[in-house]
N, C-alpha and C positions, 0 to 999 in steps of 0.2 A: 504494500500500500504506500501511496505517496505521502509526503509530509503533510500536505494540506488536505484535510478531509472536506473542507467546506466547499464553497462554490464561488470562488473568487473568479470573476469573469470579466472579460472585456471583448473584444471584437474580432471579427474578420470574416473572411469571405470565402466563398466558394466561387469558382469561376466557371470555366468552360468544360463541358464534357465533349471532347472533340470526336468527330467521325462516328457519331452514334446514329444508327438508323433503326427503324422499328418495323416489324412485320405487321401490317395493318390487319391481316387475317387472324393471326395468332396472338397478337399483343405480346410479342417477345422482343426483349432487348437483344439485338443481334451482336454477334461476336465482334470485338474491337481489334484493330491492328495492334501489334505488341507495343507500339510507341504511343498509343492513344489512351486517354483517360481524363478524369476530371482535373483540370489544371487552372491555376490563376493565370489570366492572360493580361499582359501589359496593355494599358489604355482603357481598361474597364472600370466602371463606377457602380457602386451599389449603395442604396439607402438602407440603413440598418436601424431597427428598433429592437432593443434587447432588454428584458427585465428578468430578474430572478429574486426569489425570496425564500429563505429556508432556515432550518435549525439543525445544529449538530450537537450531539451529546458525546463528549470526548473525555474519557477516563475521569468521570466524576463531575463534570461541569458541562455547561452548555454555551453555545455561540449562535447568535442570531445575525444573519446577513441579509441586507436588502440592497439590490443593485438595479440601476436604470441607466442605460446607455443608448443614446440616439445620435446619429451622425452619418457621415459619408465615408465610405471606404474606397480607396484608390489603389489600383495595382499598377506597378511600374516594372520595367525591365531592370535586371541587375546582372550579376556575373552568370556565366553559363551554368544552367541547372538550377538557378535560383530566381525567385520573384520577390520584389520588395513591395510590402504592403504598408499603407499608412491610413490613419483615421483622423478626421477632424470632427470632434464631438460637438453637437449643439446642446446636448443634455448629458450630464455626468453626475450620477449620485451613487455613493457607496457608503452604506451605514453598517457598522459592525458593533453589535450590542448597543445600538443607539448613538454611537459616536460617528460623526460625519468625517470620513477620510477622503472625500473627493478631492479636496485641495492638495492632498499629498500625492494623488495619482494623476492629476490633470496633465502635468508635464510629461510623465512617463508614457501615458497611453497615446500621446501624439508623436512619440518617437518612432520612426520607421523601423520595421524589423523584416527579416528575410526568411523565406521558407524554401524547402525543396520537397518534391513529391515524386513518388514512383509512378510507373505506368498505369497503375490502377486508380490513381488519384489520392492515395494515402499520403498524408503529410508525415514525413519521416524525420525531418530536422527543422529546428527553428533557431535563428540567430538573433540575439538581442544586443543592444548597446550595453556595455558593462555598467552603465549608470542607471539602468532600469531596475527598479527594486523587485524583490521576490513576489510581493503581492500583485504588482502589475503584470509580471510575467505569468503568474498563475491565472490571472484574469484572461489573458490572451490565449493561453493554452486551452483553458476550459471552453472558451467560445469556439475556437478552431475545431475542437473535438465535436462540438454540437452541430456544426454546419458542414463538415466535410462529407463528401459522397464518395464511396469506394465501390468500384465496379468489379465484376467478375468477367474475364474474357472467355465466356462460353455462351452458347446459344440457348439461353434460359429466360424464363419469365420471372423467376424469383431466385435470389441467391443470398448466402450468408457470408459475412466477413468478420475477421478478428480486428477489432479497433481498440483504441486506448484513449482514456481521458486522465484527469489529474488524480483520480481514485484508483486507476489500474486498468486492466484489460477487461473487455466485454465483447460479446458477440452481437452483431447487428444483422437484421433481416430486411432485405429490400424486396418490394413487390411492384411489378408493373400493373397499375390499376386500370388505366384506360388511355386512349389516344384519340386525337382528331387530326384534322389537316394541318394544324399549327403547333400542337403541343403534345408532349408525352408526360403523363402523370405517374409519379412513383410515390410509394409510402416506405418510410424507414422506421422499423421498430427495434427495440433492444430486447434481446432474449433474456428472460428472467433466470437468475441463478440462486444459489442458496444464500448469497449475500446481497444481490441487487435486484430490485423490481422497479420497472418504469411503466407508469400508466400514461397513455397517450403516445403520440408519435410525431413524425416529421413528414410533411407533405412537400413534395419537390416537383416543380414544373420545368421541363426542358423543351427547347424548340425541336420540332420534329425533323427539320432539315439538317441542322448542324449539331444538335445535342447540347447546345450552350444553355447555361442556367438562366431561367427567366425569373424564378422566385423560389423562396424556401420559407415555409411556415412551420414553426415548432410550438407545441403546447404539451409539455411533459411534466409529470410529477414523479420525482425520484425517491425511492426508499432504499437506503443503504444500511446494512447491519453487519459489521465485521465481527463483533462480539457484544457482550452486554455493556461494555464501556464505550465502544466506538460505533455510533449510529448517526444517521443524518436523514432528513427529509427536506426536499426543496422543490419548488416549482420554477420551471424555466419557460419563458415565452419569447419567441424570436420571429420577426418579420424581416426578411431580406429580399429586396426588390432591385432588379437591374434598372439603372437610370442612365440618363445622358449627361454629358459634361455640363451642358447649360443648366439642367436642373440641379446638378451638384453644386454649381457655382452659386445659384440662388439660395440653396439651403445653407451653404457655407457662409454666405454674407449675412444671414439672419442673426439676430441677437439671441444668445442662449438664455432661456428662462432662468429665473432664480431657482436654486435648489429647493427652497421652501414652497415654490409654486408647482412642483412636479406632482402629477396625478398618477401615482404608482398603482398598478393593478393588484388588488388584494388576491392572493392565490386562492382563497376560499370562494371567490366570486367568479372564477374562470370556469366556464362550462365546457365539458369535453365535446369535441367534434364527433358527431354521430358516425361519420365515415371512419374516423380513427378508432372509435369504439368497436365497430364491426370488424375492422382490420385486426384489432387486438384479439377479439374472440376467434377469428380465423386462425390467428397465430397460435393461440392456445390449443385449438382443435388439431392443428397440424402437429404441434409438439406431442400431444397425447396419442395421436394416431388411433390404432385399434386397441390400445391398452385399456384395461379396466381394473377395478380393485383387485381382482384375483391375480391378474398377470403382474400387477405392481407388487403384490405381496411375494410372488414367486421371485421377482427380480431382487427384492430386499433379502429374501432368504439366500439367494446366490451370493449376495454381498457379505452376508454373515459367514457363509462357508469359506469364502475366499479371504476374508479378513484384510490384512494389509496388502495382500497380493492382488486385490481387486483392481482391474484396469481403471485408470482415471476417467476414461470416456464412459464406462459403465456407471461410475459414481455420478458423473455429471448428468447422464440421461435419467437416472433415478430421481435426482433433485428436480429437474425440469418437468418431468412427467407428473410427479406428485404435486408440484405447484399448479400445473395446468388442471389436473384432476380436481383439486380442492376449489380452484377458482371457478371451474365450469359447473361443478355439482356441489354447491355449498351445503345442501341438505344431507350429504353423505359424510359430512365432517364428524358427526356424532359416532359413527361406526369406527372411524379412525381413532377417536378419543378413547373408545372402549379398548381398542388394541393396545394403547399406551399403558393401560393398567395391568396387562397380562404379560408383556414382553420384558426381557431383561434390560436393565439400565445401560448396559454396554453393547446392546444389539444395534444392528443397522436399522431395524424397524423403529426402535425408539428414537434414535437421533435424527433420522430422515423425516419421519412423520411429524414429530414434535416441532422440528425446525420449519417444516413446510406450513403447518398450521399457524405458527407464529408469524411467518413472513406474509402469508395471505391476509390473515388478521381480520376477516369479516366477522360479523356477529356470530355466525354459526361456528366458525373456527375458534373464536374466543370461548364460546359455550363448551366446546369439546375439550379445550384445555382446562377449563374450570372443573368439568366433570372428572377429568383424569386426575387433577390435583386432589379432589375430594375422595376419589377411589383409591389413592395410594396411601400406604402407611406413612405416618409422620416421620419415621426414621429412614424411609426409603430415599436413596439418592435421586431417584426419579422425581420425587416431589420437589426437591430443591431446584433441579433443573427446570421443571415446568413452571415454577413460580417466577423465575427470571424471564423465561420465554413469554409468559403471559404479560408481564410488564413491558416487554419490548415490542408488542404488536404495534402497527402503525398508528392506530388511534384507540387506546383502551376505552371500552364503554363502561357505563356505570356499574353493570353487573360484575365486570372484572375487578373494578375498583373495590366494590363491596366485598367481594370474596377475599381479596388481599387484606383489606382492613380488618376483616374478621380473624385473620391469622397474625395480626401484628405483634403478638407476643414473641414471635420468632425473630431473631436478629436479621436473618437473610431477607425477611419480608420487608423490614424497614428500608433496606437498601433497594429492594425492588420498587417500593412505593415512590422513592425519589425518582427512579427512572420513569415510572408511570406519570408523575407530575410533569416531567420535562416533555413528554409526548403530547400532553393536552394543554400545555401552558399558552400556546398561541391561539388555539380555537376555543378553549373553554377555561379562561383564566380563573374563574370563580372556583371551579372544581380543583384546579391546581393549587390555589391558595388554601383551600380546605385541607388538602394533603400536607402542605407545608406546615400549617398550624398544628396538625396532628403530630408530625415529626418533631416539631419544636417542643410540644408537650411531652412526648416520649423522652426527649433528651433531658428535659428538666427533671423528670421523675425517675430517670434511670438510676439504679443502685450499684451497678458494676461498671468497671471500665470497658468491658466487652460490649455491654449494652450501649454505653455512651458512644463508643467508637462506631457501632452500627448505625445509630441515629445520625451521627455526624456524616457518615458515608451516604446515607439517604439524602440528607440536605444537600450535600455536594452534588449528587447525581441530578438533583432538580435543576441545577444551573441558574438558580435565582440569586439576584443581588441581595435579597433579604436574608438568604441563608447565611451569609457572612456575618450579618448583625447578630443572628441567633448563635453563632459559633464563637464570637469574640470572647465571651466570658470564660471560655474553655481553653484559651491560649495559655493560661497560667495554672492549669490543672497539674496535680502532683504526678500523674502518670504520663510518661513520655509518649506512649501509644495514643493517648487521648489528645495530647497537644498536637501531635503530628496529624491526626485525623481532622482536628479543628482547622489547622492551617491549610490542609488540602482543599477545604471548601472554597478557598480564594482563587482557585485556578482560573476560572473564567469570569471573575468579577471585573468589570471594565472601569469602575470608578477608581481612579488613581488615588483620590483622597482616602478612600477606605483601604486601599492597598498599602498605604503608608503605615497603617497599624500593624500589618504583617511584617514590614521591614523593621519597625521599632521593636516588635517582639523578637525578631530574629537576632538583633544586635545584643539582646539581653540573654538569649537562650544559651545554656551551657552544654546541652546534649547535642552531639554531632549529628545523630540521625534525625533529630527534630529540625535542626538548622537545614539539613539537606532537603527534607520534605518541604520546608518553607521556600527554599531556593527553587525547587521544582515547580511549586505553585506559582511562582513569579514568572515562569518561563513559558507557560502554555499559550498565551496570546501576547501580541506586541504591546509594549508599555510606552508611556510617555517619557519625556526627557527627565523629569524630576525623579521618577521611579528608577530609571536607568542610571542616573548619576548616583543615586543612593546605593545601587548594587555595585557600581564601580568602586565606591568608597569601601564597601564591605569586602570586596575582593582584596584590597590592599591590606586589610587587617585580619582577614580570615585565616585561622590556623589549620583548618582541615583541607587537605588536597581534594577530597571528594566534593566538598561544598564549593571550593574555588573553581573546579572544573565546571560545575553546573552554572555558576554565575557567569563564566565566560560564554557558555552556550546561550544563556539568556541575552547577554549583550549583543552577541552576533545575530541572533534572531531578530532583534529590534534595531539593528545598526542604522537603518534608514532614519530612525528618530533620534539617533544619538551618534553624531559624526566621530566622537572620540573612541568609539568601540573598536574600530580597526587598529588604531594605534595601541590601545590597551592589549589587544590580542597579539600584536606583533612583539610587544615588549614581553608578554607572558611566554610566547614561543621561545624567546631567547633566555629569559632570566628567572622564570618561576622555579623555585627550589625543588619541585617535584617533577621527575621525568614524565610521568603520566599526564600531568597537567600541561606540560610543554607540548606533548604530542597532541593533546586535544586542541590546543590553540593552532598548531601547525596544520592539522587536518581541516579545521574550519577555514583556514586562510588559503588552502590549496587552490581553489577555483577563483579567488578574488580577482586576479590579474588576467584571467583568461578571457 
């Protein structure tokens, strides 16, 4: 997985699909010559409207991102094999946990960058100016991933390709939908996996005669779950339309509206396109094929017998087919839930079925998980896994919340309830607030350090700024484990004034492991200059090599907000008394001058 889970995004383009023809009779994308494929062509202009909003739950904290970019993209010739792209934005908004970062990105996103593509149209390399920051680079990479079209040089009406975005690899499925005398229409869907599900798709219009891109419309809702600590949900909407140089000049001459005047589309109000919904169902039906519950069970039994020797393609097919089956036939979820009660916790049946129910997450799937939890013995490892999976569904309903709240005497349930609160905080803030108040009450009344640590972990999983206020009184607890848990709550708190309380606590803390946890908490999101300066001062006086190394990582991550960071790391690489810390600094600096 890449470093940035979220959805840092910015612009760019898809250009021509050269030498493409279409069989009018069979609606088949004809085979392309070896040197043809979707390419950015010099001299082309595109009008871009791009918006994204979402939430990430990262190792005990949350991050909310809201982005809106509008403007003109221009493609120019560069060296052999490369195309230079540039954007002139008329609108740029980038909010991270409520903080407006647009002013920090506005210069970066207007810097030209270069790309190279293979014959299929896949973007395989991107070159940035060394002055363009990490967040701006991630923005550009994410948008490029969303708008590229990758063809298959075969005579087929639909095809699948392996593609990549800032979260890793995924499989895309392209379908030729229809054609007329002027245009060819394609749909692009992302194939679901055990970690990624994408609702909605991308509609692409090409010219019939040349195959060049006329427009691209995307409306997608992403659900990513790497594990119980690393999850994200976000909505992306893109309109990319080919335009003329005259129109581009008019748009570029217009005055950008104020950031405060932007009318950002609330992801909860975006209605799915019916054609895309039908295409999604066709995709699920295609994935499931002729399989049914009986054949799926046989496949899982084979995986049990093969164990670690099971081919990866067989594992992948089992995941995709289970997801498709549960999505297409929600009423059959209850039968799968009953299966979870009878199979072994280490079996393929348990891990694959439970994971698929959690990923699909509709009401019937949640009910099946609730029944499975109820039917399992309290000491059964299966119940502990099911509790976390229930909290991780895309949108936990009230019945799921009620079930977990009824079990809150368990420490692991407190942790799960924090995850549940993060899932519903955007759409149902009142419910999320109730969960937070309950966790705060459990913390105040906890009698053991283990219970206190669990309640603090739940508050941290919620990703709420209020969670830090509830944890501050525990910074001075006599138990190091409790102090560490309290400081970990601060990982995704964006208010630097509140973060200064963590720094003040850290300077007084005598326990090395607690200081290290505090340093880690300061490094999960970019901080402002005051917080970074305080960390730089702590580095100079810190006795622990472990903590110094973490402080250097923090400074490097936020170096765009703190120009002295590079000089501090260069000095550390030469003169830090510990060789491991010197190596950390050298490793971080390796790519700086490239």
